[in-house]
KEKE-3310 file (N, C-alpha, C; in steps of 0.2 Angstrom, whole numbers, plus 5000, padded with zeros to 4 digits):
npx = (5828:5820:5809:5809:5822:5833:5850:5859:5877:5890:5901:5907:5912:5914:5925:5927:5929:5934:5936:5946:5955:5950:5946:5958:5965:5964:5960:5975:5979:5971:5964:5951:5942:5941:5934:5922:5913:5900:5884:5876:5881:5892:5907:5921:5934:5951:5965:5983:5996:6015:6019:6008:6001:5986:5979:5969:5952:5937:5920:5917:5906:5900:5896:5883:5895:5904:5916:5911:5918:5917:5923:5927:5925:5934:5945:5947:5954:5967:5967:5962:5973:5983:5979:5980:5996:5998:5994:5999:6004:5991:5973:5963:5954:5951:5939:5939:5921:5920:5912:5896:5888:5879:5880:5870:5865:5853:5843:5836:5824:5820:5823:5830:5822:5815:5818:5822:5829:5838:5841:5853:5875:5884:5873:5867:5860:5853:5843:5835:5845:5855:5864:5861:5863:5866:5874:5891:5898:5890:5874:5866:5870:5861:5857:5868:5868:5870:5871:5868:5866:5854:5845:5842:5834:5823:5821:5824:5809:5800:5800:5797:5805:5811:5819:5833:5846:5862:5871:5859:5863:5876:5875:5868:5882:5894:5886:5887:5902:5911:5920:5925:5931:5945:5942:5942:5952:5968:5979:5991:5997:5986:5981:5972:5967:5969:5958:5943:5947:5944:5932:5924:5921:5932:5944:5950:5956:5960:5961:5976:5992:5990:5995:6003:6000:6007:6011:5999:5995:6002:6001:5987:5991:6000:5997:5995:5987:5986:5978:5962:5951:5937:5917:5913:5906:5900:5905:5903:5912:5912:5928:5940:5946:5958:5965:5973:5966:5968:5972:5972:5980:5989:5994:5980:5977:5968:5955:5943:5932:5915:5901:5887:5885:5891:5906:5919:5936:5951:5957:5971:5975:5976:5972:5958:5956:5957:5950:5936:5937:5941:5936:5944:5943:5945:5951:5947:5953:5941:5932:5926:5928:5915:5921:5913:5911:5905:5893:5896:5912:5929:5937:5953:5956:5955:5969)
npy = (5513:5504:5492:5473:5465:5454:5447:5436:5433:5428:5429:5427:5414:5400:5396:5387:5384:5374:5364:5361:5373:5384:5397:5402:5399:5408:5424:5426:5431:5440:5456:5460:5456:5439:5432:5439:5432:5424:5412:5422:5433:5444:5447:5458:5456:5457:5446:5453:5454:5452:5465:5473:5475:5473:5455:5448:5450:5447:5437:5434:5423:5411:5395:5378:5376:5377:5389:5400:5408:5420:5420:5428:5422:5417:5415:5409:5395:5397:5404:5396:5390:5394:5400:5386:5385:5392:5385:5373:5365:5369:5363:5361:5360:5366:5371:5370:5375:5374:5371:5368:5379:5392:5411:5426:5443:5451:5464:5482:5493:5486:5474:5467:5465:5459:5446:5440:5451:5461:5478:5478:5482:5468:5458:5441:5427:5407:5402:5389:5379:5388:5404:5419:5438:5455:5463:5469:5480:5491:5492:5497:5492:5478:5464:5448:5431:5415:5399:5381:5378:5382:5386:5398:5402:5398:5399:5414:5423:5417:5422:5437:5443:5447:5441:5448:5457:5454:5468:5478:5474:5480:5494:5501:5497:5506:5516:5515:5518:5507:5496:5482:5468:5462:5467:5484:5482:5480:5466:5465:5481:5487:5497:5494:5507:5516:5511:5512:5502:5504:5514:5506:5494:5487:5481:5480:5487:5485:5471:5458:5455:5452:5449:5457:5470:5477:5489:5494:5499:5511:5516:5522:5530:5540:5547:5546:5541:5545:5545:5542:5530:5531:5538:5541:5550:5548:5557:5553:5540:5524:5522:5510:5499:5503:5517:5530:5542:5563:5578:5591:5590:5582:5570:5561:5551:5534:5524:5513:5497:5500:5507:5510:5527:5528:5525:5520:5526:5527:5541:5554:5564:5575:5581:5577:5590:5600:5596:5599:5615:5623:5619:5611:5601:5582:5570:5556:5546:5547:5553:5563:5565:5567:5569:5561:5562:5549:5548:5540:5540:5546:5561:5569:5585:5599:5604)
npz = (5242:5247:5247:5252:5248:5240:5235:5226:5231:5225:5220:5235:5245:5260:5272:5284:5303:5312:5330:5343:5348:5339:5342:5345:5337:5328:5334:5337:5323:5312:5313:5319:5333:5340:5351:5354:5345:5342:5343:5340:5337:5325:5315:5307:5299:5295:5287:5284:5283:5286:5287:5287:5279:5264:5263:5267:5268:5280:5286:5300:5310:5323:5321:5324:5330:5325:5315:5304:5291:5278:5264:5250:5236:5227:5232:5243:5242:5242:5256:5266:5262:5267:5281:5286:5285:5297:5308:5313:5329:5333:5337:5325:5314:5296:5282:5267:5260:5245:5237:5239:5247:5248:5247:5250:5249:5261:5260:5259:5268:5285:5282:5294:5303:5299:5296:5310:5318:5326:5322:5320:5321:5313:5323:5324:5320:5320:5308:5306:5296:5291:5291:5296:5299:5302:5294:5301:5298:5294:5296:5285:5273:5274:5278:5279:5272:5273:5266:5264:5248:5238:5247:5249:5239:5241:5259:5260:5252:5258:5266:5264:5254:5238:5224:5218:5207:5207:5206:5212:5224:5225:5220:5232:5242:5235:5237:5249:5249:5253:5254:5242:5247:5237:5225:5228:5238:5236:5234:5246:5247:5248:5264:5279:5287:5275:5272:5278:5288:5300:5306:5301:5307:5309:5316:5331:5343:5359:5359:5362:5352:5334:5317:5308:5316:5322:5313:5310:5318:5320:5312:5314:5326:5326:5314:5303:5291:5275:5262:5256:5256:5244:5242:5223:5213:5193:5182:5167:5156:5163:5170:5172:5187:5194:5188:5186:5192:5194:5196:5192:5185:5192:5200:5209:5217:5216:5203:5211:5210:5202:5196:5184:5188:5199:5211:5218:5222:5229:5235:5237:5253:5252:5241:5239:5249:5240:5231:5235:5239:5235:5220:5211:5197:5198:5190:5178:5166:5154:5160:5176:5191:5207:5222:5236:5253:5266:5281:5290:5290:5296:5294:5296:5298:5286:5279)
capx = (5828:5814:5804:5816:5825:5840:5857:5864:5885:5892:5910:5911:5910:5915:5928:5922:5937:5933:5940:5945:5960:5948:5945:5962:5969:5962:5963:5979:5979:5967:5961:5947:5940:5938:5932:5919:5908:5896:5880:5871:5886:5898:5911:5921:5942:5955:5971:5986:6005:6016:6021:6003:5996:5981:5978:5962:5945:5931:5917:5918:5901:5897:5886:5884:5901:5913:5918:5910:5921:5914:5925:5930:5925:5938:5954:5947:5959:5974:5967:5961:5981:5989:5977:5984:6003:6000:5991:6007:6000:5984:5967:5959:5953:5954:5936:5935:5917:5919:5904:5887:5888:5880:5881:5864:5865:5844:5842:5831:5820:5817:5827:5837:5816:5809:5823:5820:5836:5841:5843:5862:5878:5886:5869:5866:5852:5852:5837:5836:5851:5858:5863:5859:5868:5867:5883:5895:5901:5885:5868:5862:5872:5857:5859:5869:5863:5877:5867:5869:5866:5847:5842:5842:5833:5819:5820:5822:5804:5794:5799:5797:5813:5811:5825:5835:5851:5868:5868:5855:5864:5884:5872:5869:5886:5893:5885:5886:5905:5913:5924:5921:5937:5950:5941:5943:5958:5976:5983:5998:5994:5981:5981:5967:5966:5964:5950:5941:5942:5942:5925:5918:5920:5934:5948:5951:5962:5964:5965:5984:5994:5988:5999:6003:5996:6013:6012:5990:5994:6006:5998:5985:5992:6004:5993:6001:5987:5987:5973:5956:5942:5927:5914:5914:5901:5906:5901:5907:5914:5917:5937:5943:5949:5968:5963:5975:5964:5969:5967:5974:5987:5995:5992:5977:5973:5966:5950:5942:5924:5911:5893:5885:5887:5893:5911:5926:5942:5954:5959:5976:5967:5978:5970:5951:5955:5958:5943:5932:5938:5942:5932:5945:5940:5943:5946:5949:5952:5938:5925:5924:5922:5915:5920:5907:5911:5898:5894:5901:5918:5931:5943:5957:5953:5957:5976)
capy = (5509:5504:5484:5470:5461:5451:5445:5431:5434:5422:5430:5427:5404:5400:5391:5382:5382:5368:5360:5364:5380:5387:5405:5406:5402:5417:5427:5430:5434:5443:5460:5459:5453:5436:5432:5441:5429:5416:5410:5430:5439:5443:5450:5458:5454:5456:5444:5455:5453:5455:5473:5477:5475:5468:5449:5445:5451:5439:5438:5427:5421:5406:5389:5373:5374:5382:5396:5401:5412:5422:5427:5429:5413:5413:5417:5402:5390:5401:5411:5388:5387:5402:5397:5379:5385:5394:5381:5372:5363:5370:5360:5368:5358:5369:5366:5377:5375:5377:5368:5366:5383:5401:5419:5431:5450:5453:5473:5485:5491:5481:5467:5464:5463:5456:5440:5440:5451:5472:5482:5481:5477:5461:5454:5436:5420:5404:5400:5381:5377:5396:5408:5427:5441:5461:5470:5470:5488:5497:5489:5501:5487:5474:5457:5444:5425:5410:5393:5378:5376:5382:5388:5404:5402:5395:5403:5420:5423:5414:5428:5446:5446:5446:5443:5455:5458:5456:5475:5479:5477:5483:5498:5500:5494:5509:5522:5519:5520:5504:5492:5475:5464:5464:5470:5487:5481:5479:5461:5467:5483:5491:5498:5494:5512:5521:5506:5512:5496:5509:5516:5499:5488:5478:5482:5476:5493:5483:5465:5455:5454:5450:5450:5466:5476:5486:5495:5494:5503:5515:5522:5526:5533:5545:5551:5542:5540:5551:5543:5538:5524:5538:5533:5547:5552:5549:5559:5550:5535:5523:5521:5503:5499:5504:5521:5535:5549:5568:5584:5601:5589:5579:5565:5563:5542:5529:5521:5503:5498:5508:5504:5516:5533:5528:5523:5521:5528:5530:5548:5560:5568:5585:5582:5581:5595:5602:5595:5601:5617:5628:5620:5611:5593:5574:5567:5547:5544:5552:5553:5568:5565:5570:5564:5561:5558:5545:5551:5534:5541:5552:5563:5572:5596:5600:5609)
capz = (5242:5253:5244:5255:5241:5240:5227:5228:5231:5221:5222:5241:5247:5266:5276:5293:5304:5320:5334:5354:5348:5333:5340:5350:5336:5322:5339:5334:5316:5312:5317:5326:5339:5341:5357:5355:5336:5345:5337:5339:5335:5317:5315:5301:5299:5290:5287:5285:5280:5295:5285:5291:5271:5264:5262:5265:5273:5281:5292:5305:5311:5328:5317:5325:5334:5321:5315:5297:5288:5275:5260:5243:5232:5222:5235:5247:5244:5242:5263:5268:5260:5275:5286:5287:5288:5302:5312:5317:5335:5336:5338:5322:5306:5290:5276:5262:5256:5241:5234:5243:5252:5245:5254:5249:5255:5262:5260:5258:5274:5288:5283:5300:5309:5295:5299:5318:5320:5329:5318:5326:5315:5317:5330:5319:5323:5314:5302:5302:5294:5289:5299:5293:5303:5297:5290:5302:5295:5293:5295:5281:5269:5274:5282:5274:5274:5272:5267:5259:5240:5234:5250:5253:5235:5247:5262:5260:5248:5262:5274:5261:5251:5231:5222:5212:5204:5212:5203:5216:5231:5223:5220:5238:5242:5233:5236:5253:5250:5255:5250:5243:5245:5234:5220:5229:5242:5231:5240:5248:5243:5253:5269:5282:5290:5270:5269:5282:5295:5308:5306:5298:5316:5307:5319:5339:5345:5364:5357:5362:5345:5326:5308:5304:5321:5322:5305:5308:5326:5320:5307:5315:5336:5321:5309:5295:5285:5271:5259:5261:5253:5245:5237:5218:5209:5191:5176:5158:5155:5169:5173:5175:5190:5194:5182:5188:5195:5191:5196:5187:5179:5198:5201:5216:5218:5208:5204:5209:5206:5202:5195:5180:5190:5207:5210:5221:5220:5232:5235:5241:5256:5249:5232:5242:5250:5234:5225:5241:5243:5228:5216:5208:5196:5199:5182:5177:5160:5149:5163:5177:5199:5212:5229:5239:5260:5269:5288:5294:5288:5300:5290:5298:5300:5282:5282)
cpx = (5825:5812:5813:5817:5830:5846:5859:5870:5888:5899:5910:5906:5912:5921:5924:5932:5929:5938:5943:5950:5953:5947:5950:5969:5969:5962:5970:5985:5978:5966:5957:5946:5939:5932:5924:5913:5905:5890:5876:5874:5893:5900:5915:5930:5943:5963:5977:5995:6006:6020:6015:5998:5991:5979:5971:5956:5940:5926:5916:5910:5902:5895:5887:5892:5907:5910:5917:5917:5918:5918:5928:5931:5932:5945:5953:5951:5967:5971:5967:5968:5985:5985:5983:5991:6004:5996:5995:6001:5992:5979:5963:5957:5948:5949:5935:5929:5914:5915:5900:5886:5886:5880:5877:5866:5855:5844:5836:5827:5814:5820:5830:5829:5813:5814:5826:5826:5835:5843:5851:5870:5882:5879:5867:5863:5855:5845:5839:5842:5856:5860:5866:5863:5869:5876:5884:5898:5897:5878:5864:5866:5868:5859:5860:5868:5869:5870:5868:5864:5858:5842:5840:5836:5826:5815:5817:5814:5799:5795:5800:5802:5812:5817:5825:5842:5858:5872:5862:5860:5872:5880:5877:5875:5890:5892:5885:5898:5912:5914:5922:5927:5940:5951:5943:5946:5965:5977:5990:6001:5993:5984:5976:5963:5963:5957:5946:5939:5941:5936:5920:5918:5926:5944:5947:5958:5964:5963:5973:5984:5992:5992:5999:5998:6000:6010:6005:5992:5997:6003:5991:5984:5996:6001:5996:5995:5984:5982:5966:5953:5937:5924:5914:5908:5903:5904:5906:5908:5917:5923:5935:5947:5956:5967:5966:5968:5968:5966:5973:5982:5994:5992:5989:5976:5973:5962:5951:5937:5920:5905:5890:5889:5891:5900:5913:5932:5944:5962:5964:5971:5970:5973:5962:5952:5953:5949:5939:5932:5941:5938:5937:5942:5945:5945:5950:5949:5947:5931:5928:5922:5920:5915:5915:5910:5905:5897:5898:5912:5922:5937:5947:5954:5956:5964:5975)
cpy = (5507:5494:5477:5466:5455:5447:5440:5435:5431:5422:5427:5417:5404:5395:5391:5380:5378:5367:5365:5373:5385:5395:5406:5406:5406:5420:5430:5429:5438:5448:5462:5455:5445:5430:5432:5439:5423:5418:5418:5435:5436:5447:5452:5459:5457:5452:5450:5451:5457:5465:5478:5478:5468:5460:5446:5448:5445:5442:5434:5429:5412:5400:5384:5372:5372:5386:5396:5409:5415:5425:5428:5423:5412:5412:5412:5398:5393:5405:5399:5389:5391:5401:5390:5382:5388:5389:5376:5365:5362:5365:5363:5361:5364:5367:5371:5374:5376:5378:5368:5372:5390:5407:5424:5437:5451:5460:5476:5487:5487:5477:5465:5462:5457:5444:5439:5444:5459:5475:5484:5479:5471:5458:5450:5432:5415:5401:5392:5380:5383:5399:5415:5429:5451:5463:5471:5478:5490:5493:5492:5497:5481:5467:5451:5436:5420:5403:5387:5381:5374:5385:5391:5404:5402:5399:5410:5425:5421:5422:5438:5448:5442:5443:5447:5452:5454:5463:5479:5481:5482:5490:5505:5502:5503:5513:5524:5519:5515:5497:5485:5469:5464:5465:5477:5486:5476:5473:5463:5473:5489:5491:5499:5499:5516:5520:5509:5507:5498:5509:5509:5494:5481:5479:5483:5483:5491:5475:5465:5454:5451:5450:5457:5473:5482:5491:5496:5501:5511:5521:5525:5530:5538:5549:5551:5540:5548:5548:5541:5535:5528:5536:5541:5546:5552:5550:5557:5542:5530:5521:5513:5506:5501:5512:5526:5540:5557:5575:5590:5596:5582:5573:5564:5556:5539:5527:5512:5502:5503:5503:5509:5524:5535:5524:5526:5521:5530:5536:5549:5564:5577:5587:5583:5588:5601:5604:5604:5611:5625:5624:5614:5602:5588:5574:5558:5548:5548:5556:5559:5565:5567:5568:5567:5559:5557:5549:5549:5536:5548:5553:5570:5581:5594:5604:5617)
cpz = (5250:5253:5247:5247:5245:5235:5229:5225:5228:5223:5229:5242:5255:5269:5281:5295:5312:5325:5342:5353:5343:5335:5343:5345:5329:5327:5335:5327:5313:5318:5318:5329:5343:5346:5356:5349:5344:5340:5337:5339:5327:5317:5309:5301:5296:5290:5282:5283:5285:5292:5287:5282:5269:5264:5258:5268:5273:5285:5292:5311:5315:5323:5319:5327:5329:5317:5308:5296:5280:5269:5253:5237:5229:5223:5239:5248:5246:5254:5265:5268:5267:5278:5292:5287:5293:5308:5316:5322:5334:5333:5334:5317:5302:5284:5273:5259:5251:5235:5240:5247:5249:5251:5247:5256:5254:5262:5258:5267:5276:5288:5290:5303:5304:5296:5307:5322:5322:5325:5319:5319:5319:5323:5321:5321:5316:5314:5300:5302:5290:5294:5294:5300:5297:5299:5297:5305:5296:5292:5288:5274:5271:5280:5276:5277:5269:5274:5263:5250:5240:5239:5252:5246:5238:5252:5266:5255:5255:5267:5270:5256:5246:5231:5217:5211:5205:5207:5210:5222:5231:5222:5229:5240:5243:5235:5244:5254:5255:5251:5250:5242:5241:5226:5221:5234:5239:5235:5240:5247:5250:5261:5272:5283:5285:5267:5271:5285:5299:5312:5305:5304:5314:5310:5327:5340:5356:5364:5355:5352:5336:5317:5307:5309:5323:5317:5306:5316:5324:5317:5309:5325:5331:5316:5304:5288:5280:5263:5261:5253:5250:5240:5228:5215:5201:5183:5168:5160:5161:5169:5175:5181:5191:5188:5187:5189:5196:5195:5198:5185:5188:5199:5210:5220:5214:5208:5206:5210:5205:5197:5191:5184:5196:5207:5217:5221:5229:5232:5243:5248:5253:5243:5232:5245:5247:5231:5229:5241:5236:5222:5210:5204:5196:5191:5181:5172:5158:5156:5172:5185:5201:5218:5231:5248:5266:5276:5290:5294:5293:5300:5295:5295:5292:5283:5280)
residu = (MET:THR:ALA:LEU:SER:PHE:SER:SER:LEU:GLY:HIS:ARG:GLY:VAL:ILE:ALA:VAL:SER:GLY:ASP:ASP:ARG:ARG:ASP:PHE:LEU:GLN:GLY:LEU:VAL:SER:ASN:ASP:VAL:SER:ARG:VAL:ALA:PRO:ASP:ARG:ALA:ILE:TYR:ALA:ALA:LEU:LEU:THR:PRO:GLN:GLY:ARG:PHE:LEU:PHE:ASP:MET:PHE:ILE:VAL:GLU:HIS:ASP:ASN:LYS:LEU:LEU:LEU:GLU:VAL:GLU:ARG:ASP:ARG:ALA:ALA:ASP:LEU:ALA:LYS:LYS:LEU:THR:MET:TYR:LYS:LEU:ARG:SER:LYS:VAL:THR:ILE:GLU:ASN:ARG:GLY:THR:GLY:TRP:GLU:VAL:ALA:ALA:ALA:HIS:GLY:GLU:GLY:ALA:ALA:ALA:ALA:LEU:GLY:LEU:PRO:ASP:GLU:PRO:GLY:ALA:ALA:THR:ALA:ILE:ASP:ASP:ALA:VAL:ALA:TYR:VAL:ASP:PRO:ARG:LEU:PRO:GLY:LEU:GLY:VAL:ARG:VAL:ILE:ALA:PRO:ASP:GLY:HIS:ILE:ALA:THR:MET:LEU:PRO:THR:ARG:GLY:PHE:ALA:PRO:ALA:PRO:PHE:GLU:SER:TRP:ASP:HIS:VAL:ARG:LEU:THR:LEU:GLY:VAL:PRO:ASP:GLY:SER:ARG:ASP:LEU:PRO:VAL:GLU:LYS:ALA:LEU:LEU:LEU:GLU:SER:GLY:PHE:ASP:GLU:LEU:HIS:GLY:VAL:ASP:TRP:LYS:LYS:GLY:CYS:TYR:MET:GLY:GLN:GLU:LEU:THR:ALA:ARG:THR:LYS:TYR:ARG:GLY:LEU:VAL:LYS:LYS:ARG:LEU:LEU:PRO:VAL:ALA:VAL:ASP:GLY:PRO:MET:PRO:ALA:PRO:GLY:THR:VAL:VAL:THR:ILE:ASP:GLY:GLN:GLU:ALA:GLY:GLU:MET:ARG:SER:GLY:LEU:GLY:THR:GLN:GLY:LEU:ALA:LEU:LEU:ARG:LEU:GLU:ALA:LEU:ASP:LYS:ALA:ARG:GLY:SER:GLY:ALA:LYS:LEU:THR:ALA:GLY:GLU:ALA:THR:LEU:LYS:PRO:LEU:VAL:PRO:GLU:TRP:VAL:SER:LEU:PRO:PRO:ALA:ALA)
# end
């Protein structure tokens, strides 16, 4: 991946949160420290159930005195409704920008520099009426851009980026082993630490209380993570999301999203150790899977 390109992320949308209490309001709800958000700084975060299970993930950046939440487009209305339920007397306005705004991922070697950004997770900048930020999870995922409809197609080519299909960016994401919202994180089921949110800078361990904090903290400090979402090389037909992964006839995990020969799977750590140690094969449907552990993933020592 060397040439500069950009892919439209049509499955992503925008919610704007404005008002005097916008920062404190979100701070009490999401997993990351909203006080760090600024026009030059974006964060990645999640909203959880009270039991610490995944509901929504989001990128948060400040633009034009508003906090912009980049979220799953098809679920944005549900998130806006959920946030409104928690509003109470907070001085905030929640606006689902379901139309009129678009999101793209600009990627390739030097993508951040081409947009005037340091190659640093979360670094952000305004470009006219748009906002661009280095993916807060991993710089290798490129730069995300939020802009009014139609602006990205003219703004990015003038900076050296050529249009590329969504699959171009999705392949990069899958190779790095990074989840993409509810495609990889089952709603009301997934746990943040099984899904890499700690290493991907999606959790702040020093901030105050937020929804689901107790279980998330207990999972970390008691070493209760028994599964991890990891990239897998797929030999054979790509298994559908939800397909059970087995090893020696025993359940070892479950497939998530995939493309071509690259996919993501939630794997039991004991099965991963077995596959890496003894060479036993992981299978899903008619395919054989080879688990891959990216450099950014931190796993406990093999038992």
